[in-house]
TIFI-67420 format. One record per residue: residue in one letter; residue number from 0; chain; x, y, z of N, C-alpha, C, CB in turn. Coordinates in nm, 3 decimals. Glycine has a CB too. Layout:
<atoms>
<code = a&pos = NUM&unit = A&n.px = X&n.py = Y&n.pz = Z&ca.px = X&ca.py = Y&ca.pz = Z&c.px = X&c.py = Y&c.pz = Z&cb.px = X&cb.py = Y&cb.pz = Z>
...
</atoms>
This chain:
<atoms>
<code = m&pos = 0&unit = A&n.px = 0.051&n.py = -0.083&n.pz = 0.037&ca.px = -0.077&ca.py = -0.021&ca.pz = -0.003&c.px = 0.108&c.py = 0.145&c.pz = 0.031&cb.px = -0.300&cb.py = -0.057&cb.pz = 0.146>
<code = l&pos = 1&unit = A&n.px = 0.029&n.py = 0.228&n.pz = -0.061&ca.px = 0.109&ca.py = 0.359&ca.pz = -0.105&c.px = 0.081&c.py = 0.418&c.pz = 0.017&cb.px = 0.061&cb.py = 0.451&cb.pz = -0.243>
<code = e&pos = 2&unit = A&n.px = 0.203&n.py = 0.535&n.pz = 0.051&ca.px = 0.168&ca.py = 0.618&ca.pz = 0.162&c.px = 0.096&c.py = 0.706&c.pz = 0.122&cb.px = 0.265&cb.py = 0.672&cb.pz = 0.231>
<code = k&pos = 3&unit = A&n.px = 0.010&n.py = 0.780&n.pz = 0.211&ca.px = -0.102&ca.py = 0.901&ca.pz = 0.170&c.px = 0.008&c.py = 1.029&c.pz = 0.238&cb.px = -0.303&cb.py = 0.883&cb.pz = 0.272>
<code = i&pos = 4&unit = A&n.px = -0.004&n.py = 1.122&n.pz = 0.124&ca.px = 0.024&ca.py = 1.259&ca.pz = 0.197&c.px = -0.040&c.py = 1.375&c.pz = 0.134&cb.px = 0.173&cb.py = 1.291&cb.pz = 0.202>
<code = v&pos = 5&unit = A&n.px = -0.021&n.py = 1.461&n.pz = 0.222&ca.px = -0.141&ca.py = 1.576&ca.pz = 0.204&c.px = -0.048&c.py = 1.699&c.pz = 0.073&cb.px = -0.184&cb.py = 1.676&cb.pz = 0.412>
<code = l&pos = 6&unit = A&n.px = -0.057&n.py = 1.712&n.pz = -0.022&ca.px = -0.008&ca.py = 1.830&ca.pz = -0.078&c.px = -0.064&c.py = 1.983&c.pz = -0.094&cb.px = 0.012&cb.py = 1.791&cb.pz = -0.183>
<code = t&pos = 7&unit = A&n.px = -0.020&n.py = 2.083&n.pz = -0.092&ca.px = -0.094&ca.py = 2.216&ca.pz = -0.114&c.px = -0.060&c.py = 2.229&c.pz = -0.256&cb.px = -0.046&cb.py = 2.350&cb.pz = -0.017>
<code = k&pos = 8&unit = A&n.px = -0.186&n.py = 2.276&n.pz = -0.342&ca.px = -0.141&ca.py = 2.326&ca.pz = -0.481&c.px = -0.105&c.py = 2.486&c.pz = -0.501&cb.px = -0.257&cb.py = 2.291&cb.pz = -0.580>
<code = d&pos = 9&unit = A&n.px = -0.079&n.py = 2.537&n.pz = -0.584&ca.px = -0.052&ca.py = 2.671&ca.pz = -0.591&c.px = -0.212&c.py = 2.785&c.pz = -0.545&cb.px = 0.010&cb.py = 2.688&cb.pz = -0.763>
<code = s&pos = 10&unit = A&n.px = -0.288&n.py = 2.738&n.pz = -0.558&ca.px = -0.418&ca.py = 2.832&ca.pz = -0.532&c.px = -0.459&c.py = 2.781&c.pz = -0.381&cb.px = -0.561&cb.py = 2.805&cb.pz = -0.661>
<code = g&pos = 11&unit = A&n.px = -0.328&n.py = 2.716&n.pz = -0.316&ca.px = -0.429&ca.py = 2.732&ca.pz = -0.175&c.px = -0.464&c.py = 2.591&c.pz = -0.098&cb.px = -0.591&cb.py = 2.801&cb.pz = -0.222>
<code = e&pos = 12&unit = A&n.px = -0.538&n.py = 2.516&n.pz = -0.201&ca.px = -0.621&ca.py = 2.413&ca.pz = -0.170&c.px = -0.552&c.py = 2.301&c.pz = -0.147&cb.px = -0.714&cb.py = 2.391&cb.pz = -0.261>
<code = t&pos = 13&unit = A&n.px = -0.576&n.py = 2.212&n.pz = -0.057&ca.px = -0.474&ca.py = 2.082&ca.pz = -0.066&c.px = -0.532&c.py = 1.945&c.pz = -0.108&cb.px = -0.409&cb.py = 2.055&cb.pz = 0.075>
<code = i&pos = 14&unit = A&n.px = -0.501&n.py = 1.887&n.pz = -0.106&ca.px = -0.519&ca.py = 1.765&ca.pz = -0.145&c.px = -0.423&c.py = 1.644&c.pz = -0.106&cb.px = -0.527&cb.py = 1.779&cb.pz = -0.270>
<code = e&pos = 15&unit = A&n.px = -0.507&n.py = 1.518&n.pz = -0.064&ca.px = -0.458&ca.py = 1.390&ca.pz = -0.036&c.px = -0.448&c.py = 1.298&c.pz = -0.156&cb.px = -0.539&cb.py = 1.331&cb.pz = 0.063>
<code = v&pos = 16&unit = A&n.px = -0.296&n.py = 1.239&n.pz = -0.164&ca.px = -0.269&ca.py = 1.142&ca.pz = -0.248&c.px = -0.199&c.py = 1.043&c.pz = -0.212&cb.px = -0.224&cb.py = 1.182&cb.pz = -0.339>
<code = d&pos = 17&unit = A&n.px = -0.182&n.py = 0.927&n.pz = -0.273&ca.px = -0.118&ca.py = 0.820&ca.pz = -0.264&c.px = 0.081&c.py = 0.816&c.pz = -0.333&cb.px = -0.233&cb.py = 0.726&cb.pz = -0.344>
<code = l&pos = 18&unit = A&n.px = 0.176&n.py = 0.857&n.pz = -0.208&ca.px = 0.287&ca.py = 0.892&ca.pz = -0.264&c.px = 0.372&c.py = 0.753&c.pz = -0.344&cb.px = 0.365&cb.py = 0.964&cb.pz = -0.146>
<code = v&pos = 19&unit = A&n.px = 0.414&n.py = 0.780&n.pz = -0.466&ca.px = 0.482&ca.py = 0.658&ca.pz = -0.552&c.px = 0.633&c.py = 0.716&c.pz = -0.518&cb.px = 0.435&cb.py = 0.647&cb.pz = -0.750>
<code = s&pos = 20&unit = A&n.px = 0.677&n.py = 0.825&n.pz = -0.549&ca.px = 0.817&ca.py = 0.853&ca.pz = -0.505&c.px = 0.840&c.py = 1.013&c.pz = -0.502&cb.px = 0.926&cb.py = 0.777&cb.pz = -0.609>
<code = f&pos = 21&unit = A&n.px = 0.943&n.py = 1.001&n.pz = -0.369&ca.px = 0.980&ca.py = 1.146&ca.pz = -0.330&c.px = 1.170&c.py = 1.165&c.pz = -0.329&cb.px = 0.901&cb.py = 1.175&cb.pz = -0.151>
<code = f&pos = 22&unit = A&n.px = 1.180&n.py = 1.289&n.pz = -0.444&ca.px = 1.325&ca.py = 1.224&ca.pz = -0.477&c.px = 1.350&c.py = 1.380&c.pz = -0.517&cb.px = 1.349&cb.py = 1.074&cb.pz = -0.613>
<code = e&pos = 23&unit = A&n.px = 1.546&n.py = 1.393&n.pz = -0.490&ca.px = 1.599&ca.py = 1.549&ca.pz = -0.560&c.px = 1.708&c.py = 1.458&c.pz = -0.694&cb.px = 1.731&cb.py = 1.690&cb.pz = -0.399>
<code = l&pos = 24&unit = A&n.px = 1.656&n.py = 1.550&n.pz = -0.788&ca.px = 1.719&ca.py = 1.550&ca.pz = -0.892&c.px = 1.868&c.py = 1.628&c.pz = -0.872&cb.px = 1.627&cb.py = 1.605&cb.pz = -0.991>
<code = r&pos = 25&unit = A&n.px = 1.993&n.py = 1.537&n.pz = -0.859&ca.px = 2.121&ca.py = 1.563&ca.pz = -0.848&c.px = 2.164&c.py = 1.654&c.pz = -0.912&cb.px = 2.187&cb.py = 1.479&cb.pz = -0.869>
<code = s&pos = 26&unit = A&n.px = 2.118&n.py = 1.674&n.pz = -1.018&ca.px = 2.200&ca.py = 1.801&ca.pz = -1.116&c.px = 2.133&c.py = 1.938&c.pz = -1.082&cb.px = 2.178&cb.py = 1.778&cb.pz = -1.305>
<code = n&pos = 27&unit = A&n.px = 2.023&n.py = 1.964&n.pz = -1.024&ca.px = 1.943&ca.py = 2.054&ca.pz = -1.010&c.px = 1.908&c.py = 2.096&c.pz = -0.858&cb.px = 1.841&cb.py = 2.015&cb.pz = -1.083>
<code = r&pos = 28&unit = A&n.px = 1.932&n.py = 1.989&n.pz = -0.797&ca.px = 1.928&ca.py = 2.012&ca.pz = -0.656&c.px = 1.766&c.py = 2.039&c.pz = -0.598&cb.px = 2.027&cb.py = 2.143&cb.pz = -0.628>
<code = k&pos = 29&unit = A&n.px = 1.690&n.py = 2.011&n.pz = -0.698&ca.px = 1.538&ca.py = 2.052&ca.pz = -0.705&c.px = 1.465&c.py = 1.893&c.pz = -0.640&cb.px = 1.482&cb.py = 2.100&cb.pz = -0.902>
<code = k&pos = 30&unit = A&n.px = 1.360&n.py = 1.889&n.pz = -0.572&ca.px = 1.288&ca.py = 1.787&ca.pz = -0.490&c.px = 1.169&c.py = 1.813&c.pz = -0.578&cb.px = 1.271&cb.py = 1.808&cb.pz = -0.315>
<code = y&pos = 31&unit = A&n.px = 1.098&n.py = 1.623&n.pz = -0.605&ca.px = 0.987&ca.py = 1.654&ca.pz = -0.718&c.px = 0.947&c.py = 1.511&c.pz = -0.608&cb.px = 1.021&cb.py = 1.652&cb.pz = -0.942>
<code = i&pos = 32&unit = A&n.px = 0.811&n.py = 1.506&n.pz = -0.664&ca.px = 0.725&ca.py = 1.420&ca.pz = -0.584&c.px = 0.625&c.py = 1.372&c.pz = -0.753&cb.px = 0.624&cb.py = 1.528&cb.pz = -0.422>
<code = f&pos = 33&unit = A&n.px = 0.625&n.py = 1.194&n.pz = -0.717&ca.px = 0.602&ca.py = 1.194&ca.pz = -0.808&c.px = 0.452&c.py = 1.033&c.pz = -0.761&cb.px = 0.756&cb.py = 1.196&cb.pz = -0.907>
<code = y&pos = 34&unit = A&n.px = 0.323&n.py = 1.066&n.pz = -0.801&ca.px = 0.177&ca.py = 1.055&ca.pz = -0.716&c.px = 0.069&c.py = 1.016&c.pz = -0.791&cb.px = 0.128&cb.py = 1.186&cb.pz = -0.653>
<code = t&pos = 35&unit = A&n.px = -0.043&n.py = 0.954&n.pz = -0.758&ca.px = -0.128&ca.py = 0.923&ca.pz = -0.812&c.px = -0.218&c.py = 0.951&c.pz = -0.715&cb.px = -0.119&cb.py = 0.813&cb.pz = -0.865>
<code = k&pos = 36&unit = A&n.px = -0.335&n.py = 0.995&n.pz = -0.803&ca.px = -0.494&ca.py = 0.998&ca.pz = -0.704&c.px = -0.572&c.py = 0.897&c.pz = -0.734&cb.px = -0.599&cb.py = 1.127&cb.pz = -0.726>
<code = n&pos = 37&unit = A&n.px = -0.538&n.py = 0.785&n.pz = -0.773&ca.px = -0.570&ca.py = 0.652&ca.pz = -0.780&c.px = -0.699&c.py = 0.692&c.pz = -0.924&cb.px = -0.630&cb.py = 0.578&cb.pz = -0.599>
<code = e&pos = 38&unit = A&n.px = -0.708&n.py = 0.730&n.pz = -1.006&ca.px = -0.758&ca.py = 0.770&ca.pz = -1.115&c.px = -0.757&c.py = 0.660&c.pz = -1.252&cb.px = -0.686&cb.py = 0.894&cb.pz = -1.135>
<code = v&pos = 39&unit = A&n.px = -0.857&n.py = 0.584&n.pz = -1.244&ca.px = -0.847&ca.py = 0.522&ca.pz = -1.366&c.px = -0.879&c.py = 0.552&c.pz = -1.521&cb.px = -0.901&cb.py = 0.440&cb.pz = -1.341>
<code = v&pos = 40&unit = A&n.px = -0.755&n.py = 0.577&n.pz = -1.623&ca.px = -0.765&ca.py = 0.603&ca.pz = -1.709&c.px = -0.774&c.py = 0.491&c.pz = -1.871&cb.px = -0.686&cb.py = 0.683&cb.pz = -1.678>
<code = e&pos = 41&unit = A&n.px = -0.763&n.py = 0.533&n.pz = -1.983&ca.px = -0.748&ca.py = 0.420&ca.pz = -2.057&c.px = -0.690&c.py = 0.270&c.pz = -2.027&cb.px = -0.688&cb.py = 0.464&cb.pz = -2.141>
<code = e&pos = 42&unit = A&n.px = -0.791&n.py = 0.202&n.pz = -2.104&ca.px = -0.697&ca.py = 0.048&ca.pz = -2.063&c.px = -0.665&c.py = 0.069&c.pz = -1.939&cb.px = -0.545&cb.py = 0.009&cb.pz = -2.147>
<code = g&pos = 43&unit = A&n.px = -0.770&n.py = 0.084&n.pz = -1.838&ca.px = -0.698&ca.py = 0.066&ca.pz = -1.698&c.px = -0.639&c.py = 0.063&c.pz = -1.606&cb.px = -0.682&cb.py = 0.047&cb.pz = -1.674>
<code = y&pos = 44&unit = A&n.px = -0.537&n.py = 0.160&n.pz = -1.670&ca.px = -0.368&ca.py = 0.218&ca.pz = -1.589&c.px = -0.431&c.py = 0.294&c.pz = -1.521&cb.px = -0.224&cb.py = 0.307&cb.pz = -1.676>
<code = v&pos = 45&unit = A&n.px = -0.373&n.py = 0.369&n.pz = -1.413&ca.px = -0.417&ca.py = 0.460&ca.pz = -1.277&c.px = -0.308&c.py = 0.569&c.pz = -1.399&cb.px = -0.350&cb.py = 0.398&cb.pz = -1.048>
<code = k&pos = 46&unit = A&n.px = -0.385&n.py = 0.715&n.pz = -1.361&ca.px = -0.338&ca.py = 0.819&ca.pz = -1.416&c.px = -0.198&c.py = 0.892&c.pz = -1.285&cb.px = -0.489&cb.py = 0.920&cb.pz = -1.451>
<code = l&pos = 47&unit = A&n.px = -0.077&n.py = 0.905&n.pz = -1.296&ca.px = -0.001&ca.py = 0.935&ca.pz = -1.220&c.px = 0.078&c.py = 1.107&c.pz = -1.238&cb.px = 0.079&cb.py = 0.816&cb.pz = -1.230>
<code = y&pos = 48&unit = A&n.px = 0.152&n.py = 1.127&n.pz = -1.177&ca.px = 0.123&ca.py = 1.294&ca.pz = -1.138&c.px = 0.311&c.py = 1.288&c.pz = -1.109&cb.px = -0.025&cb.py = 1.345&cb.pz = -0.951>
<code = i&pos = 49&unit = A&n.px = 0.344&n.py = 1.406&n.pz = -1.120&ca.px = 0.507&ca.py = 1.455&ca.pz = -1.113&c.px = 0.487&c.py = 1.615&c.pz = -1.105&cb.px = 0.614&cb.py = 1.404&cb.pz = -1.271>
<code = s&pos = 50&unit = A&n.px = 0.540&n.py = 1.641&n.pz = -1.036&ca.px = 0.616&ca.py = 1.812&ca.pz = -0.971&c.px = 0.718&c.py = 1.831&c.pz = -0.910&cb.px = 0.550&cb.py = 1.886&cb.pz = -0.873>
<code = e&pos = 51&unit = A&n.px = 0.765&n.py = 1.955&n.pz = -0.922&ca.px = 0.823&ca.py = 1.981&ca.pz = -0.859&c.px = 0.785&c.py = 1.999&c.pz = -0.744&cb.px = 0.864&cb.py = 2.039&cb.pz = -0.897>
<code = v&pos = 52&unit = A&n.px = 0.829&n.py = 2.035&n.pz = -0.581&ca.px = 0.785&ca.py = 2.020&ca.pz = -0.500&c.px = 0.863&c.py = 2.156&c.pz = -0.406&cb.px = 0.790&cb.py = 1.876&cb.pz = -0.477>
<code = m&pos = 53&unit = A&n.px = 0.830&n.py = 2.239&n.pz = -0.309&ca.px = 0.900&ca.py = 2.280&ca.pz = -0.201&c.px = 0.874&c.py = 2.263&c.pz = -0.095&cb.px = 0.919&cb.py = 2.373&cb.pz = -0.196>
<code = v&pos = 54&unit = A&n.px = 0.939&n.py = 2.242&n.pz = 0.001&ca.px = 0.906&ca.py = 2.177&ca.pz = 0.133&c.px = 0.963&c.py = 2.260&c.pz = 0.219&cb.px = 0.953&cb.py = 2.034&cb.pz = 0.155>
<code = e&pos = 55&unit = A&n.px = 0.858&n.py = 2.284&n.pz = 0.311&ca.px = 0.882&ca.py = 2.381&ca.pz = 0.388&c.px = 0.810&c.py = 2.317&c.pz = 0.539&cb.px = 0.819&cb.py = 2.525&cb.pz = 0.319>
<code = g&pos = 56&unit = A&n.px = 0.952&n.py = 2.309&n.pz = 0.624&ca.px = 0.917&ca.py = 2.215&ca.pz = 0.753&c.px = 0.816&c.py = 2.061&c.pz = 0.690&cb.px = 0.801&cb.py = 2.334&cb.pz = 0.884>
<code = l&pos = 57&unit = A&n.px = 0.662&n.py = 2.025&n.pz = 0.720&ca.px = 0.616&ca.py = 1.893&ca.pz = 0.719&c.px = 0.481&c.py = 1.947&c.pz = 0.602&cb.px = 0.571&cb.py = 1.820&cb.pz = 0.899>
<code = d&pos = 58&unit = A&n.px = 0.510&n.py = 2.109&n.pz = 0.530&ca.px = 0.388&ca.py = 2.148&ca.pz = 0.414&c.px = 0.510&c.py = 2.113&c.pz = 0.281&cb.px = 0.307&cb.py = 2.366&cb.pz = 0.423>
<code = y&pos = 59&unit = A&n.px = 0.392&n.py = 1.999&n.pz = 0.191&ca.px = 0.445&ca.py = 2.018&ca.pz = 0.013&c.px = 0.384&c.py = 2.098&c.pz = -0.061&cb.px = 0.433&cb.py = 1.900&cb.pz = -0.079>
<code = r&pos = 60&unit = A&n.px = 0.481&n.py = 2.188&n.pz = -0.096&ca.px = 0.344&ca.py = 2.258&ca.pz = -0.202&c.px = 0.465&c.py = 2.249&c.pz = -0.354&cb.px = 0.268&cb.py = 2.498&cb.pz = -0.139>
<code = l&pos = 61&unit = A&n.px = 0.292&n.py = 2.233&n.pz = -0.421&ca.px = 0.309&ca.py = 2.174&ca.pz = -0.555&c.px = 0.378&c.py = 2.339&c.pz = -0.622&cb.px = 0.130&cb.py = 2.099&cb.pz = -0.634>
<code = a&pos = 62&unit = A&n.px = 0.536&n.py = 2.293&n.pz = -0.706&ca.px = 0.538&ca.py = 2.426&ca.pz = -0.786&c.px = 0.455&c.py = 2.448&c.pz = -0.880&cb.px = 0.646&cb.py = 2.449&cb.pz = -0.845>
<code = k&pos = 63&unit = A&n.px = 0.439&n.py = 2.571&n.pz = -0.999&ca.px = 0.336&ca.py = 2.590&ca.pz = -1.043&c.px = 0.346&c.py = 2.514&c.pz = -1.233&cb.px = 0.313&cb.py = 2.757&cb.pz = -1.009>
<code = i&pos = 64&unit = A&n.px = 0.462&n.py = 2.562&n.pz = -1.259&ca.px = 0.513&ca.py = 2.504&ca.pz = -1.410&c.px = 0.688&c.py = 2.414&c.pz = -1.371&cb.px = 0.539&cb.py = 2.685&cb.pz = -1.550>
<code = m&pos = 65&unit = A&n.px = 0.675&n.py = 2.338&n.pz = -1.421&ca.px = 0.825&ca.py = 2.252&ca.pz = -1.474&c.px = 0.861&c.py = 2.305&c.pz = -1.591&cb.px = 0.817&cb.py = 2.084&cb.pz = -1.506>
<code = s&pos = 66&unit = A&n.px = 1.008&n.py = 2.346&n.pz = -1.574&ca.px = 1.058&ca.py = 2.397&ca.pz = -1.714&c.px = 1.080&c.py = 2.268&c.pz = -1.858&cb.px = 1.223&cb.py = 2.472&cb.pz = -1.671>
<code = d&pos = 67&unit = A&n.px = 1.124&n.py = 2.302&n.pz = -1.952&ca.px = 1.111&ca.py = 2.213&ca.pz = -2.053&c.px = 1.224&c.py = 2.087&c.pz = -2.043&cb.px = 1.122&cb.py = 2.297&cb.pz = -2.183>
<code = d&pos = 68&unit = A&n.px = 1.341&n.py = 2.145&n.pz = -1.993&ca.px = 1.488&ca.py = 2.108&ca.pz = -1.977&c.px = 1.435&c.py = 2.017&c.pz = -1.857&cb.px = 1.617&cb.py = 2.243&cb.pz = -1.943>
<code = d&pos = 69&unit = A&n.px = 1.411&n.py = 2.031&n.pz = -1.742&ca.px = 1.351&ca.py = 1.972&ca.pz = -1.609&c.px = 1.230&c.py = 1.873&c.pz = -1.661&cb.px = 1.287&cb.py = 2.105&cb.pz = -1.498>
<code = w&pos = 70&unit = A&n.px = 1.171&n.py = 1.893&n.pz = -1.784&ca.px = 1.044&ca.py = 1.826&ca.pz = -1.798&c.px = 1.169&c.py = 1.682&c.pz = -1.877&cb.px = 0.886&cb.py = 1.935&cb.pz = -1.918>
<code = s&pos = 71&unit = A&n.px = 1.252&n.py = 1.713&n.pz = -1.946&ca.px = 1.300&ca.py = 1.568&ca.pz = -2.022&c.px = 1.397&c.py = 1.542&c.pz = -1.917&cb.px = 1.375&cb.py = 1.572&cb.pz = -2.197>
<code = a&pos = 72&unit = A&n.px = 1.446&n.py = 1.576&n.pz = -1.842&ca.px = 1.514&ca.py = 1.502&ca.pz = -1.727&c.px = 1.435&c.py = 1.406&c.pz = -1.649&cb.px = 1.564&cb.py = 1.595&cb.pz = -1.632>
<code = i&pos = 73&unit = A&n.px = 1.321&n.py = 1.451&n.pz = -1.573&ca.px = 1.212&ca.py = 1.376&ca.pz = -1.511&c.px = 1.188&c.py = 1.286&c.pz = -1.554&cb.px = 1.113&cb.py = 1.419&cb.pz = -1.499>
<code = k&pos = 74&unit = A&n.px = 1.171&n.py = 1.301&n.pz = -1.759&ca.px = 1.112&ca.py = 1.195&ca.pz = -1.793&c.px = 1.174&c.py = 1.034&c.pz = -1.788&cb.px = 1.079&cb.py = 1.232&cb.pz = -1.909>
<code = l&pos = 75&unit = A&n.px = 1.270&n.py = 1.081&n.pz = -1.824&ca.px = 1.364&ca.py = 0.954&ca.pz = -1.803&c.px = 1.415&c.py = 0.901&c.pz = -1.679&cb.px = 1.476&cb.py = 0.972&cb.pz = -1.867>
<code = i&pos = 76&unit = A&n.px = 1.391&n.py = 0.978&n.pz = -1.542&ca.px = 1.421&ca.py = 0.940&ca.pz = -1.442&c.px = 1.290&c.py = 0.888&c.pz = -1.397&cb.px = 1.487&cb.py = 1.030&cb.pz = -1.371>
<code = m&pos = 77&unit = A&n.px = 1.203&n.py = 0.892&n.pz = -1.468&ca.px = 1.037&ca.py = 0.863&ca.pz = -1.382&c.px = 1.053&c.py = 0.668&c.pz = -1.483&cb.px = 0.821&cb.py = 1.042&cb.pz = -1.469>
<code = r&pos = 78&unit = A&n.px = 1.100&n.py = 0.663&n.pz = -1.601&ca.px = 1.118&ca.py = 0.551&ca.pz = -1.645&c.px = 1.177&c.py = 0.451&c.pz = -1.511&cb.px = 1.210&cb.py = 0.571&cb.pz = -1.769>
<code = k&pos = 79&unit = A&n.px = 1.294&n.py = 0.504&n.pz = -1.513&ca.px = 1.406&ca.py = 0.440&ca.pz = -1.433&c.px = 1.312&c.py = 0.393&c.pz = -1.282&cb.px = 1.555&cb.py = 0.572&cb.pz = -1.404>
<code = i&pos = 80&unit = A&n.px = 1.196&n.py = 0.483&n.pz = -1.219&ca.px = 1.167&ca.py = 0.424&ca.pz = -1.079&c.px = 1.098&c.py = 0.358&c.pz = -1.145&cb.px = 1.112&cb.py = 0.493&cb.pz = -0.950>
<code = l&pos = 81&unit = A&n.px = 1.007&n.py = 0.380&n.pz = -1.227&ca.px = 0.863&ca.py = 0.251&ca.pz = -1.292&c.px = 0.938&c.py = 0.098&c.pz = -1.314&cb.px = 0.783&cb.py = 0.308&cb.pz = -1.500>
<code = t&pos = 82&unit = A&n.px = 1.065&n.py = 0.133&n.pz = -1.336&ca.px = 1.112&ca.py = -0.004&ca.pz = -1.382&c.px = 1.224&c.py = -0.078&c.pz = -1.273&cb.px = 1.185&cb.py = 0.017&cb.pz = -1.536>
<code = n&pos = 83&unit = A&n.px = 1.221&n.py = -0.004&n.pz = -1.159&ca.px = 1.320&ca.py = -0.006&ca.pz = -1.020&c.px = 1.404&c.py = -0.035&c.pz = -1.068&cb.px = 1.307&cb.py = -0.086&cb.pz = -0.899>
<code = q&pos = 84&unit = A&n.px = 1.508&n.py = 0.110&n.pz = -1.137&ca.px = 1.679&ca.py = 0.042&ca.pz = -1.223&c.px = 1.711&c.py = 0.164&c.pz = -1.100&cb.px = 1.745&cb.py = 0.077&cb.pz = -1.473>
<code = v&pos = 85&unit = A&n.px = 1.847&n.py = 0.150&n.pz = -1.065&ca.px = 1.910&ca.py = 0.221&ca.pz = -0.979&c.px = 1.961&c.py = 0.344&c.pz = -1.052&cb.px = 2.009&cb.py = 0.143&cb.pz = -0.914>
<code = s&pos = 86&unit = A&n.px = 1.984&n.py = 0.471&n.pz = -1.027&ca.px = 2.044&ca.py = 0.596&ca.pz = -1.087&c.px = 2.086&c.py = 0.693&c.pz = -0.941&cb.px = 1.915&cb.py = 0.680&cb.pz = -1.202>
<code = d&pos = 87&unit = A&n.px = 2.259&n.py = 0.726&n.pz = -1.021&ca.px = 2.321&ca.py = 0.774&ca.pz = -0.953&c.px = 2.252&c.py = 0.944&c.pz = -0.962&cb.px = 2.464&cb.py = 0.734&cb.pz = -0.990>
<code = e&pos = 88&unit = A&n.px = 2.179&n.py = 0.970&n.pz = -1.064&ca.px = 2.120&ca.py = 1.127&ca.pz = -1.039&c.px = 1.974&c.py = 1.131&c.pz = -0.953&cb.px = 2.087&cb.py = 1.207&cb.pz = -1.204>
<code = i&pos = 89&unit = A&n.px = 1.945&n.py = 1.053&n.pz = -0.908&ca.px = 1.864&ca.py = 1.069&ca.pz = -0.812&c.px = 1.897&c.py = 1.056&c.pz = -0.647&cb.px = 1.777&cb.py = 0.989&cb.pz = -0.849>
<code = k&pos = 90&unit = A&n.px = 1.817&n.py = 1.123&n.pz = -0.528&ca.px = 1.851&ca.py = 1.084&ca.pz = -0.406&c.px = 1.700&c.py = 1.071&c.pz = -0.383&cb.px = 1.948&cb.py = 1.181&cb.pz = -0.313>
<code = y&pos = 91&unit = A&n.px = 1.641&n.py = 0.942&n.pz = -0.324&ca.px = 1.567&ca.py = 0.932&ca.pz = -0.217&c.px = 1.508&c.py = 0.997&c.pz = -0.135&cb.px = 1.602&cb.py = 0.892&cb.pz = -0.169>
<code = l&pos = 92&unit = A&n.px = 1.442&n.py = 1.072&n.pz = -0.128&ca.px = 1.380&ca.py = 1.137&ca.pz = 0.014&c.px = 1.267&c.py = 1.036&c.pz = 0.072&cb.px = 1.300&cb.py = 1.302&cb.pz = -0.016>
<code = e&pos = 93&unit = A&n.px = 1.237&n.py = 1.090&n.pz = 0.225&ca.px = 1.161&ca.py = 1.031&ca.pz = 0.275&c.px = 1.060&c.py = 1.150&c.pz = 0.338&cb.px = 1.230&cb.py = 0.934&cb.pz = 0.357>
<code = v&pos = 94&unit = A&n.px = 0.958&n.py = 1.100&n.pz = 0.330&ca.px = 0.847&ca.py = 1.242&ca.pz = 0.371&c.px = 0.843&c.py = 1.294&c.pz = 0.493&cb.px = 0.697&cb.py = 1.217&cb.pz = 0.359>
<code = g&pos = 95&unit = A&n.px = 0.907&n.py = 1.431&n.pz = 0.513&ca.px = 0.939&ca.py = 1.492&ca.pz = 0.685&c.px = 1.082&c.py = 1.454&c.pz = 0.692&cb.px = 0.840&cb.py = 1.405&cb.pz = 0.837>
<code = g&pos = 96&unit = A&n.px = 1.165&n.py = 1.408&n.pz = 0.639&ca.px = 1.281&ca.py = 1.377&ca.pz = 0.627&c.px = 1.388&c.py = 1.445&c.pz = 0.531&cb.px = 1.266&cb.py = 1.265&cb.pz = 0.608>
<code = n&pos = 97&unit = A&n.px = 1.315&n.py = 1.607&n.pz = 0.490&ca.px = 1.372&ca.py = 1.632&ca.pz = 0.373&c.px = 1.482&c.py = 1.699&c.pz = 0.443&cb.px = 1.290&cb.py = 1.709&cb.pz = 0.263>
</atoms>
């Protein structure tokens, strides 16, 4: 079972989601969260989300927009996470242990 986490959108709205992965990309030192709301989409797949996240204490605030360069790097990382590949490019983080 996935860990539940509460995220804050830029609008101030909070959402409870299931955490898939929380990590820092070593190349830019930014933190990202990979999560799901368990929405079933085409062909029965579960929709996944990824966002840069700003951590302030126990508050996890989603960043508004990801740059094209960051998105390109993150797509490669997502494939590695989903296939359980080890990567020096990322540092896994624990929620509450930023």
